[in-house]
C-alpha positions in Angstrom: -7.5 -33.3 3.3 -4.3 -31.6 2.2 -4.3 -33.4 -1.2 -7.9 -32.4 -1.7 -7.1 -28.7 -1.0 -4.3 -28.8 -3.4 -6.5 -30.0 -6.3 -9.0 -27.2 -5.7 -6.2 -24.7 -6.3 -5.3 -23.9 -9.9 -1.8 -25.5 -10.4 1.2 -23.1 -10.5 2.7 -24.8 -13.5 -0.6 -24.5 -15.4 -0.6 -20.7 -15.4 0.0 -19.4 -18.9 2.8 -16.7 -19.2 3.6 -14.4 -16.3 7.1 -15.7 -16.2 8.5 -12.7 -14.4 5.9 -13.0 -11.6 6.5 -16.7 -11.3 10.2 -16.2 -11.1 9.8 -13.6 -8.3 7.6 -15.9 -6.3 10.0 -18.8 -6.7 12.9 -16.6 -5.6 11.3 -15.6 -2.3 10.3 -19.3 -1.7 14.0 -20.1 -2.0 15.2 -17.2 0.1 12.5 -15.5 2.3 15.1 -12.9 3.3 14.6 -11.2 -0.1 11.7 -9.5 1.6 8.5 -10.4 -0.3 6.8 -9.7 -3.6 4.3 -7.1 -4.8 2.2 -7.9 -7.8 0.7 -4.8 -9.4 -1.7 -4.9 -12.3 -5.3 -4.5 -13.5 -8.1 -6.6 -12.3 -8.5 -10.0 -13.8 -4.8 -10.5 -14.7 -4.3 -13.5 -12.4 -2.5 -11.9 -9.4 -4.4 -13.8 -6.7 -4.3 -17.0 -8.7 -0.5 -16.9 -8.9 -0.1 -16.4 -5.2 -2.6 -19.1 -4.1 -1.1 -21.5 -6.7 2.3 -21.0 -5.0 0.9 -23.1 -2.1 1.0 -26.2 -4.3 4.8 -26.0 -4.9 6.0 -24.8 -1.5 8.2 -27.5 0.2 7.8 -29.0 3.7 9.5 -27.5 6.7 10.4 -28.9 10.1 8.4 -27.4 13.1 8.0 -28.0 16.8 5.0 -30.4 16.7 3.1 -29.1 19.7 3.7 -25.4 19.1 1.2 -23.0 17.5 3.9 -20.7 16.1 5.7 -23.1 13.6 8.9 -22.7 15.6 12.1 -24.0 14.0 13.3 -26.9 16.3 16.8 -26.6 14.9 17.4 -22.9 15.6 16.8 -21.4 19.1 16.8 -17.9 17.5 13.6 -18.8 15.7 11.7 -20.1 18.7 8.9 -18.5 20.7 9.3 -17.8 24.4 7.7 -21.1 25.4 9.8 -23.3 23.1 13.0 -21.4 24.0 12.4 -22.1 27.7 11.9 -25.8 26.9 15.1 -25.8 24.8 17.1 -24.1 27.6 15.9 -26.8 30.1 17.3 -29.4 27.7 13.9 -30.8 26.8 13.8 -32.7 23.6 11.3 -30.9 21.3 9.0 -33.0 19.2 9.5 -32.5 15.5 6.9 -32.7 12.7 7.0 -31.8 9.0 4.4 -29.4 7.6 4.0 -27.7 4.2 4.7 -24.0 4.1 1.3 -22.2 4.1 -0.1 -19.3 2.2 -2.1 -17.4 4.9 -4.6 -14.8 3.7 -4.9 -11.5 5.5 -8.4 -10.1 5.0 -8.8 -6.3 4.7 -11.4 -6.4 7.5 -9.0 -8.0 10.0 -8.9 -6.6 13.6 -5.7 -6.0 15.5 -6.5 -8.8 17.9 -6.9 -11.3 15.1 -3.7 -10.1 13.6 -1.3 -10.2 16.5 -3.2 -12.5 18.9 -5.3 -12.0 22.0 -6.6 -13.7 25.2 -7.9 -17.2 24.9 -11.3 -16.4 26.3 -12.6 -20.0 26.2 -9.8 -21.2 28.5 -10.2 -18.2 30.7 -13.9 -18.9 31.2 -13.3 -22.6 31.7 -10.2 -22.6 33.9 -9.9 -19.0 35.1 -6.4 -18.9 33.7 -4.9 -16.3 31.3 -3.7 -17.9 28.1 -2.9 -16.7 24.6 -4.8 -17.3 21.4 -2.4 -17.0 18.4 -3.2 -14.6 15.6 -2.6 -14.5 11.9 1.1 -13.5 12.4 1.6 -16.8 14.3 -0.1 -18.8 11.5 2.1 -17.1 8.8 5.4 -17.6 10.6 7.8 -19.4 8.2 5.2 -19.3 5.5 3.6 -16.8 3.2 1.4 -13.9 4.3 -0.8 -12.8 1.4 -2.6 -9.5 1.3 -5.0 -9.0 -1.6 -5.6 -5.3 -2.4 -2.7 -4.4 0.0 -3.1 -0.7 -0.9 -6.6 -0.7 0.8 -5.3 -2.0 4.1 -6.2 0.0 7.2 -3.4 2.2 8.4 -3.4 0.9 12.0 -3.2 -2.7 10.8 -0.5 -1.9 8.3 1.6 -0.2 10.9 1.4 -3.2 13.3 2.2 -5.5 10.4 5.2 -3.5 9.3 6.6 -3.5 12.9 6.4 -7.3 13.0 7.9 -7.6 9.5 10.8 -5.3 10.3 11.7 -7.0 13.6 10.9 -10.6 12.6 9.1 -10.9 16.0 5.6 -10.3 17.2 5.3 -9.0 20.8 1.9 -9.4 22.4 1.0 -7.3 25.4 -2.6 -8.0 26.4 -4.4 -7.7 29.8 -1.4 -8.8 31.9 0.0 -11.3 29.3 3.4 -10.6 27.7 4.6 -13.0 25.0 6.9 -13.0 22.0 7.1 -15.3 19.0 8.9 -15.2 15.7 7.0 -13.7 12.8 9.3 -14.4 9.8 7.0 -14.6 6.9 7.2 -14.0 3.1 5.1 -10.9 2.6 3.2 -11.1 -0.8 0.8 -8.4 -1.8 -1.3 -7.7 -4.9 -3.0 -4.5 -5.9 -4.8 -2.7 -8.7 -3.1 0.7 -9.1 -6.4 2.2 -10.2 -7.6 1.9 -6.7 -4.8 4.0 -5.2 -1.1 3.9 -4.7 0.7 2.1 -1.9 2.2 3.9 1.1 6.0 4.3 0.7 6.6 2.5 4.1 4.8 -0.6 2.9 6.2 -0.5 -0.7 9.8 -0.5 0.7 9.0 -3.7 2.6 8.6 -5.6 -0.7 11.9 -6.8 -2.0 10.6 -7.4 -5.4 7.9 -5.8 -7.5 6.3 -7.1 -10.7 3.9 -5.5 -13.1 1.3 -8.2 -14.0 -0.7 -7.6 -17.2 -2.9 -9.7 -19.4 -1.2 -11.2 -22.5 -1.9 -9.4 -25.8 -1.2 -12.6 -27.8 -4.4 -14.2 -29.0 -3.0 -17.7 -28.8 -2.0 -17.2 -25.1 -5.4 -15.8 -24.3 -7.2 -18.7 -25.9 -5.0 -21.1 -24.0 -5.9 -19.4 -20.7 -9.6 -19.7 -21.5 -9.3 -23.4 -22.3 -7.3 -24.2 -19.1 -9.7 -22.3 -16.9 -12.7 -24.0 -18.4 -11.1 -27.4 -18.0 -10.2 -26.7 -14.4 -13.7 -25.6 -13.6 -15.3 -28.7 -15.2 -13.1 -31.2 -13.3 -10.5 -29.7 -10.9 -9.2 -33.1 -9.7 -8.4 -34.4 -13.2 -6.9 -31.1 -14.2 -4.6 -31.1 -11.2 -3.5 -34.7 -11.9 -2.6 -33.5 -15.4 0.0 -31.1 -13.9 0.9 -33.1 -10.8 4.3 -34.2 -12.1 5.2 -30.6 -13.0 4.2 -29.4 -9.6 6.4 -32.0 -7.9 9.3 -31.0 -10.1 8.9 -27.4 -9.1 8.8 -28.4 -5.4 12.0 -30.4 -5.8 13.6 -27.5 -7.7 12.9 -25.2 -4.7 14.2 -27.7 -2.2 17.5 -28.2 -4.2 17.8 -24.5 -4.7 17.5 -23.9 -0.9 20.3 -26.4 -0.3 22.5 -24.9 -3.0 21.9 -21.2 -2.1 24.6 -20.9 0.7 27.2 -22.1 -1.9 26.3 -19.6 -4.6 28.8 -16.9 -5.2 28.9 -13.6 -7.2 32.0 -12.1 -8.8 33.4 -8.7 -7.8 33.0 -7.5 -11.4 29.2 -8.1 -11.2 29.0 -6.5 -7.8 30.8 -3.4 -9.3 28.4 -3.4 -12.3 25.4 -3.5 -10.0 26.7 -0.7 -7.7 27.4 1.6 -10.7 24.0 0.9 -12.2 22.2 1.7 -8.9 24.2 5.0 -8.5 23.6 6.0 -12.1 19.8 5.4 -11.6 19.9 7.7 -8.6 18.6 5.0 -6.1 19.5 6.1 -2.6 18.6 3.0 -0.5 21.2 0.3 0.1 18.4 -2.2 0.2 18.5 -2.1 -3.6 21.9 -3.8 -3.9 21.2 -6.2 -1.0 17.9 -7.4 -2.4 19.3 -7.6 -5.9 22.2 -9.8 -4.9 20.0 -12.1 -2.8 17.6 -12.4 -5.8 20.4 -13.0 -8.3 21.8 -15.8 -6.1 18.3 -17.4 -5.8 17.9 -17.3 -9.6 21.3 -18.9 -9.9 20.4 -21.6 -7.4 17.1 -22.3 -9.2 19.1 -22.9 -12.3 21.5 -25.2 -10.5 24.5 -22.9 -10.7 27.0 -22.0 -8.0 28.0 -18.8 -9.6 25.8 -15.9 -10.5 25.8 -15.0 -14.3 25.3 -11.6 -15.9 21.9 -12.9 -17.1 20.9 -13.8 -13.5 21.9 -10.3 -12.3 19.9 -8.6 -15.0 16.8 -10.5 -14.2 17.3 -9.7 -10.5 17.6 -6.0 -11.3 14.4 -6.0 -13.3 12.6 -7.4 -10.2 14.3 -5.5 -7.4 15.0 -2.0 -8.7 12.0 -0.4 -10.6 9.9 0.3 -7.6 12.9 2.0 -5.9 13.6 4.5 -8.6 11.2 7.2 -7.3 12.3 10.2 -5.3 8.8 11.5 -5.1 5.4 9.8 -4.8 4.3 10.6 -8.3 7.6 10.4 -10.1 7.3 7.9 -13.0 10.1 5.4 -12.8 12.5 5.4 -15.8 12.5 2.4 -18.2 15.4 0.7 -16.4 17.8 -1.2 -18.6 20.9 -2.5 -16.9 24.2 -1.7 -18.7 26.0 -4.6 -20.3 29.7 -5.1 -20.7 31.1 -5.7 -24.2 31.8 -9.3 -23.5 28.4 -10.8 -22.5 29.9 -13.7 -20.8 30.2 -13.9 -17.0 34.0 -13.8 -16.9 36.6 -11.9 -18.8 35.2 -8.4 -17.9 38.4 -6.8 -16.5 39.7 -3.8 -18.4 37.0 -3.8 -21.1 34.4 -3.9 -18.4 35.9 -0.8 -16.7 36.1 1.2 -19.9 32.5 0.3 -20.7 31.4 1.6 -17.3 33.2 4.9 -17.7 31.5 5.4 -21.0 28.1 4.6 -19.4 28.8 7.0 -16.6 29.5 9.9 -19.0 26.5 9.0 -21.1 24.1 8.7 -18.1 25.3 11.4 -15.7 23.2 14.1 -17.3 20.1 12.1 -18.1 19.8 9.1 -15.7 17.8 10.9 -13.1 15.5 12.5 -15.6 14.8 9.7 -18.1 11.3 8.5 -18.2 10.0 10.9 -15.5 7.5 12.2 -17.9 6.1 15.6 -18.7 3.8 15.6 -15.7 6.7 15.4 -13.3 8.7 18.0 -15.2 5.7 20.4 -15.2 5.3 19.8 -11.5 8.9 20.7 -10.8 8.7 23.8 -13.0 5.6 25.0 -11.2 7.2 24.2 -7.9 10.2 26.4 -8.8 7.9 29.3 -9.7 5.9 29.4 -6.5 8.6 30.6 -4.1 9.4 33.5 -6.4 5.9 34.9 -5.9 6.2 34.5 -2.1 3.4 32.0 -1.8 2.5 31.4 1.8 0.6 28.8 3.9 -2.3 29.7 6.1 0.2 30.3 8.9 2.4 32.5 6.8 5.2 30.0 6.2 6.3 29.1 2.7 3.8 26.9 0.8 4.7 23.2 0.8 1.2 21.7 0.4 -1.6 21.4 2.9 -0.4 20.2 6.3 -2.9 19.3 9.0 -1.8 19.9 12.6 -3.3 16.6 13.5 -5.0 13.6 11.9 -8.8 13.7 12.2 -9.9 10.9 14.6 -13.2 9.6 15.6 -14.5 7.5 18.6 -16.3 4.3 17.6 -18.2 2.1 19.9 -18.9 -1.6 19.2 -17.2 -1.5 15.8 -13.9 -3.4 15.1 -11.8 -0.6 13.7 -9.0 1.4 15.4 -7.1 1.3 18.7 -9.0 0.0 21.7 -9.1 2.7 24.5 -12.0 1.6 26.8 -15.1 -0.6 27.0 -18.8 0.0 27.8 -21.8 -2.2 28.5 -23.4 -3.5 25.3 -26.6 -2.1 23.8 -28.4 -3.8 21.0 -26.4 -5.7 18.4 -22.9 -6.9 19.5 -20.2 -6.5 16.9 -17.0 -5.8 18.8 -17.1 -7.7 22.1 -14.3 -7.2 24.7 -14.2 -10.8 25.9 -11.6 -10.3 28.6 -13.3 -7.4 30.3 -16.7 -9.2 29.9 -15.2 -12.2 31.7 -13.7 -9.8 34.4 -17.2 -8.4 34.9 -18.6 -11.9 35.3 -15.9 -12.7 37.9 -16.7 -9.5 39.8 -20.2 -10.8 40.1 -18.9 -13.5 42.3 -18.8 -16.2 39.6 -16.2 -18.9 39.7 -14.7 -21.1 36.9 -16.2 -22.4 34.7 -17.7 -19.0 34.1 -20.9 -18.5 32.2 -21.3 -15.2 30.6 -24.7 -13.5 30.7 -25.9 -10.5 28.7 -25.5 -8.2 31.6 -21.7 -9.1 31.7 -21.0 -8.4 28.0 -18.8 -5.3 27.3 -18.0 -3.9 23.9 -14.9 -2.0 23.0 -14.5 1.8 22.5 -11.9 2.6 19.9 -10.1 5.6 18.5 -9.9 5.4 14.7 -8.7 7.7 11.9 -11.6 9.3 10.3 -12.0 8.7 6.6 -11.4 12.0 4.7 -12.3 13.4 1.4 -10.3 16.3 -0.1 -12.1 18.2 -2.8 -10.1 20.5 -5.1 -12.1 23.3 -6.6 -10.0 24.8 -9.4 -11.1 28.0 -11.0 -9.9 27.9 -14.7 -12.0 30.8 -16.0 -10.6 33.5 -18.4 -9.6 35.8 -15.5 -7.2 33.1 -14.2 -5.1 33.4 -17.4 -4.0 36.8 -16.2 -0.4 37.0 -14.8 0.0 33.2 -15.1 -2.5 32.6 -12.3 -3.7 29.3 -13.8 -0.1 27.9 -13.8 0.3 28.8 -10.2 -3.1 27.4 -9.4 -2.3 24.1 -11.0 1.0 23.9 -9.2 -0.8 24.4 -5.9 -3.4 21.7 -6.8 -0.6 19.2 -7.6 1.0 19.8 -4.3 -2.3 19.3 -2.5 -2.7 16.0 -4.4 0.8 14.9 -3.0 -0.3 15.9 0.5 -3.5 14.0 0.1 -1.6 10.9 -1.0 0.6 11.1 2.1 -2.6 11.4 4.3 -4.3 8.6 2.3 -7.3 10.8 1.7 -9.8 10.3 -1.1 -9.5 13.1 -3.7 -12.0 14.7 -6.0 -11.6 17.5 -8.6 -14.2 20.2 -9.5 -13.4 22.6 -12.3 -15.2 26.0 -12.5 -15.2 27.2 -16.1 -17.8 28.4 -18.5 -21.5 28.5 -17.5 -21.4 25.5 -15.1 -18.8 23.8 -12.8 -18.0 20.2 -13.6 -16.8 17.3 -11.5 -13.7 16.3 -13.4 -12.8 13.4 -11.0 -15.2 11.7 -8.6 -13.8 10.7 -5.2 -10.9 8.3 -5.8 -7.5 7.2 -4.4 -6.1 7.0 -7.9 -4.0 10.1 -7.4 -2.4 9.8 -10.9 -5.8 10.3 -12.5 -6.3 13.5 -10.5 -2.9 14.8 -11.5 -3.4 14.0 -15.1 -6.8 15.8 -15.1 -5.3 18.9 -13.4 -2.7 18.9 -16.2 -5.4 18.8 -18.9 -7.8 21.4 -17.5 -8.4 24.1 -20.1 -8.6 27.9 -19.4 -11.2 30.4 -20.5 -14.8 31.5 -20.3 -16.8 32.8 -17.4 -16.6 31.9 -13.6 -19.4 29.7 -12.2 -18.3 29.9 -8.6 -21.8 29.3 -7.2 -22.0 26.1 -9.3 -18.6 24.9 -8.0 -19.7 25.3 -4.3 -23.1 23.7 -5.0 -21.3 20.7 -6.6 -19.1 20.5 -3.5 -22.2 20.2 -1.3 -23.7 17.5 -3.5 -20.4 15.5 -3.5 -20.1 15.8 0.3 -23.7 14.6 0.8 -23.1 11.6 -1.5 -20.0 10.5 0.3 -21.6 10.9 3.7 -24.5 8.7 2.6 -21.9 5.9 2.2 -20.1 6.7 5.5 -21.5 9.4 7.8 -18.1 9.7 9.6 -16.4 11.1 6.4 -14.6 14.5 7.0 -14.7 16.7 4.0 -12.0 19.3 3.3 -12.3 21.6 0.3 -9.5 23.6 -1.3 -10.8 26.4 -3.5 -8.1 27.9 -5.8 -9.5 31.0 -7.3 -9.1 34.8 -7.9 -12.4 35.2 -6.1 -14.4 36.4 -9.1 -17.9 35.1 -10.0 -19.9 35.9 -13.1 -22.5 33.1 -13.5 -25.6 32.8 -11.1 -26.8 29.3 -10.4 -30.4 29.8 -9.4 -31.1 33.1 -11.2 -30.6 35.1 -8.0 -28.0 37.8 -7.3 -24.6 36.1 -7.2 -23.8 37.7 -3.9 -26.9 36.2 -2.3 -26.2 32.8 -3.7 -22.6 32.8 -2.4 -23.9 33.8 1.1 -26.5 30.9 1.1 -23.9 28.4 -0.1 -21.4 29.6 2.5 -24.0 29.1 5.2 -24.7 25.6 3.9 -21.0 24.7 3.9 -20.6 25.8 7.5 -23.8 24.0 8.6 -22.6 20.8 6.9 -19.2 21.0 8.7 -17.2 21.2 5.4 -13.8 22.7 6.1 -13.1 25.3 3.4 -9.6 26.5 2.6 -9.1 29.2 -0.1 -5.9 29.9 -2.1 -6.6 33.4 -3.3 -4.6 34.0 -6.5 -5.8 37.6 -6.8 -2.4 39.2 -6.1 -1.3 42.7 -5.3 -2.1 45.7 -7.4 -5.3 46.8 -9.1 -7.8 44.0 -9.5 -11.1 45.1 -11.2 -14.3 43.2 -10.2 -15.7 42.0 -7.0 -13.9 39.2 -5.0 -16.2 36.9 -3.0 -13.4 35.5 -0.9 -14.1 37.8 2.1 -17.7 36.6 2.2 -16.6 33.0 2.2 -14.1 33.7 4.9 -16.6 35.4 7.2 -19.6 33.2 6.7 -18.1 29.8 5.9 -15.3 30.3 8.3 -12.8 29.6 5.5 -9.1 29.8 6.0 -7.5 32.1 3.3 -4.0 32.0 1.9 -3.1 35.0 -0.2 -0.9 34.0 -3.2 
């Protein structure tokens, strides 16, 4: 069965190009302590194929034969509670060899499936509490793969990070307490267009690789030919590359054996430390991961000493995703400095002089290089806002929108969120609470083996984070050009995008300008797109405020048709003027009707009023929106 499964997977050695991604995956196979790999790239570039193909070349490992957690029989520190007790009693643990596995983590996974839960079948049959292992148990000492990792539910991601950080999974379920090792290679793939990754998760990946489709016609033709050949006859295609696959497996095994003997010189360590400092990277994880990767590369090449080339390759894999100080700061084009003598040894005094020159050259520009005009504009606007005494809704200095609490919802019979209770089932059963259902059956004087009846079934009640949509309504009419109002407005909008990124909210952008408001960005988690559109918004023309509010209502209705639990927050950045009616009525009457509709639909409206102190000709409709729509107003 195993051989058959292997042939159905596209061979690792048959993948055309993507050498950097291949190297990263082989490195973590040699040394899982590197911390995992993140593959970022557009759809259809082979990210998932690369990871699943890795299963073909992973070597065998020794495990405790009768244990569900792939415990290491040679190391008591990598044993579950049960195996450790047996080891302490002096029991001889049965040993078996198994291939390292690539375990998929579906985005729809529940917390019980992830960490493990009660073995209901055994409970019903024998009346005894026992544990049913979860995905973390299956992934121990293997590879845990998350496709579209940036779309993973927050609650699941937090539990996963806890296990990854500790190397252990602790299960506390209905009177059962159990602990088992969870030491897996975390591999994720994502399409940046669908939203960025939370910093907490990004930092867990030791290596990060940008995966892109080759732009060489010959390579693209070869990819098409190989894929067609694989689809026509997978078994024959696999046999064609079988010897190459075995060589890769042997290479990994030899590299794992050689790894403890690989050394790195003090000169290269100093070179790495200076590079990290010059690039402005604050985390020590940068050096630690780079060194482990460089040693793995050296071991894969059969060397006992890390070369400068090994170190450079490791830096390209381990440093780029750690260069950002802020969520939307573009990383510089990182190029590690080279000593004059390109050989591994003979750095000494030449080496030191080269470093001093590099320091002088980079000290003024290393932190700024490659950041891009967007980030520079963001910082310039950020510097301007405090000088005009911008305040939050509570009167404090403006730092972006901050909610006092996350919006949560109670869901019944739906497998999402934290379980808090259970209720009798009604209608279709989607999230059964097996343990409490069995308890209810026992309370009805049933004895093992227990047979559940419909009246015994209980479903879970959960608390979940409500999906949120943040809509930015940016007034860019001619009146906003007065006193640099549009620059201030764009600065506020950019800060709101950063806050939305932290909250993982969908973002949309509506621009009010001319005769009709326009939806510049439909609801998305591609925060870069929103920032770029804000940057490019032109100024001038009349103020279609009614049209902007009407578009807000339409947008909210569309999103709630997809998910009725969506909470909509709107942020109107305006000077309060309006000069274009929407339905041919008086503008004031339209604003009143639209304000009533916003309140009725439960849309939270927040207004940043750029109409500062002094004489401001014209009518401001901010007071109407404040009174009727119950809007919160921040005076800029």
